[in-house]
C-alpha positions as semicolon CSV with decimal commas, in nm:
position;residue;x (nm);y (nm);z (nm)
1;M;-2,488;-11,872;-2,577
2;R;-2,730;-11,600;-2,471
3;Q;-2,833;-11,663;-2,112
4;A;-3,037;-11,342;-2,113
5;V;-3,312;-11,557;-2,261
6;F;-3,335;-11,731;-1,924
7;P;-3,374;-11,448;-1,668
8;I;-3,450;-11,687;-1,382
9;I;-3,171;-11,945;-1,378
10;S;-3,070;-12,170;-1,094
11;V;-2,714;-12,266;-1,006
12;E;-2,787;-12,621;-1,121
13;A;-2,906;-12,496;-1,457
14;A;-2,606;-12,265;-1,491
15;V;-2,367;-12,556;-1,439
16;F;-2,573;-12,763;-1,678
17;F;-2,544;-12,497;-1,949
18;K;-2,167;-12,479;-1,900
19;I;-2,143;-12,855;-1,955
20;I;-2,369;-12,839;-2,261
21;K;-2,170;-12,549;-2,404
22;K;-1,850;-12,747;-2,354
23;L;-1,998;-13,055;-2,521
24;Y;-2,133;-12,844;-2,806
25;L;-1,797;-12,679;-2,867
26;T;-1,613;-13,010;-2,839
27;R;-1,832;-13,192;-3,087
28;A;-2,128;-13,013;-3,241
29;R;-2,374;-13,290;-3,309
30;F;-2,751;-13,297;-3,347
31;G;-2,770;-13,546;-3,061
32;H;-2,651;-13,285;-2,815
33;L;-2,893;-13,030;-2,955
34;I;-3,183;-13,271;-2,907
35;F;-3,056;-13,348;-2,556
36;L;-3,045;-12,975;-2,481
37;I;-3,402;-12,927;-2,603
38;N;-3,525;-13,222;-2,394
39;A;-3,341;-13,091;-2,089
40;L;-3,495;-12,746;-2,136
41;I;-3,840;-12,908;-2,147
42;V;-3,761;-13,089;-1,822
43;L;-3,639;-12,767;-1,658
44;E;-3,952;-12,583;-1,777
45;G;-4,170;-12,859;-1,634
46;R;-4,046;-12,805;-1,278
């Protein structure tokens, strides 16, 4: 997971990405990918 893509990253987002990475590694499913994309949109919207 390349976090260099997100130069400005809050602590909340960092924790969030750790959880997502864990979920993704545990069970790589399209549902999690869609959830990640939706969450990124929400984070961008702030």
